[in-house]
C-alpha positions in Angstrom: -15.9 -6.1 -8.6 -15.3 -9.7 -7.4 -18.3 -11.9 -7.1 -17.6 -13.7 -3.9 -16.0 -12.9 -0.5 -13.1 -15.1 -1.4 -12.5 -13.3 -4.7 -12.7 -10.0 -2.9 -10.2 -11.1 -0.3 -7.9 -12.4 -3.0 -8.1 -9.0 -4.8 -7.4 -7.1 -1.6 -4.4 -9.3 -0.8 -3.0 -8.6 -4.3 -3.4 -4.9 -3.8 -1.7 -5.1 -0.5 1.2 -6.9 -2.2 1.4 -4.2 -4.8 1.5 -1.4 -2.2 4.2 -3.2 -0.2 6.3 -3.7 -3.3 5.9 -0.1 -4.3 6.8 1.0 -0.8 10.0 -1.0 -0.9 11.0 0.3 -4.3 10.3 3.9 -3.3 12.4 3.6 -0.1 15.2 2.2 -2.2 14.8 5.1 -4.6 14.8 7.6 -1.7 18.1 6.1 -0.5 19.7 6.4 -3.9 18.4 9.7 -5.1 17.1 11.9 -2.2 20.4 13.8 -1.8 19.7 15.3 -5.3 16.1 16.3 -4.6 14.8 19.7 -3.8 12.9 20.4 -0.6 9.7 20.4 -2.6 10.5 16.9 -4.0 11.2 15.6 -0.6 7.9 17.0 0.8 6.0 15.4 -2.2 7.7 12.1 -1.6 6.7 12.2 2.1 3.1 13.1 1.2 3.0 10.2 -1.2 4.4 7.8 1.4 1.8 9.0 3.9 -1.0 8.5 1.4 0.3 5.0 0.5 0.6 4.1 4.2 -3.0 5.2 4.8 -4.3 3.1 1.8 -2.3 0.1 3.1 -3.9 0.5 6.5 -7.4 0.6 4.9 -6.7 -2.5 2.8 -5.4 -4.3 5.8 -8.5 -3.5 7.8 -10.7 -4.6 4.8 -8.7 -7.9 4.6 -9.3 -8.5 8.3 -13.0 -7.9 7.9 -13.2 -10.2 4.9 -11.2 -12.9 6.7 -13.6 -12.7 9.7 -16.6 -13.0 7.4 -15.1 -16.0 5.8 -14.2 -17.6 9.1 -10.5 -17.6 8.5 
């Protein structure tokens, strides 16, 4: 766990970047491969996308809170 608010904000921003990068890669993969997927694979992909979007929203909210606490 980071020791300061700034370190925590930096960590959250890194995580947001990772989720955004993953999302872009997954959308590219969907465009390339989804025509070969079963219905179950498509549903699983959609559920994963939904979970990732929820986590990204949570991280964004945390980032906003940390920025306010830091006066940014």
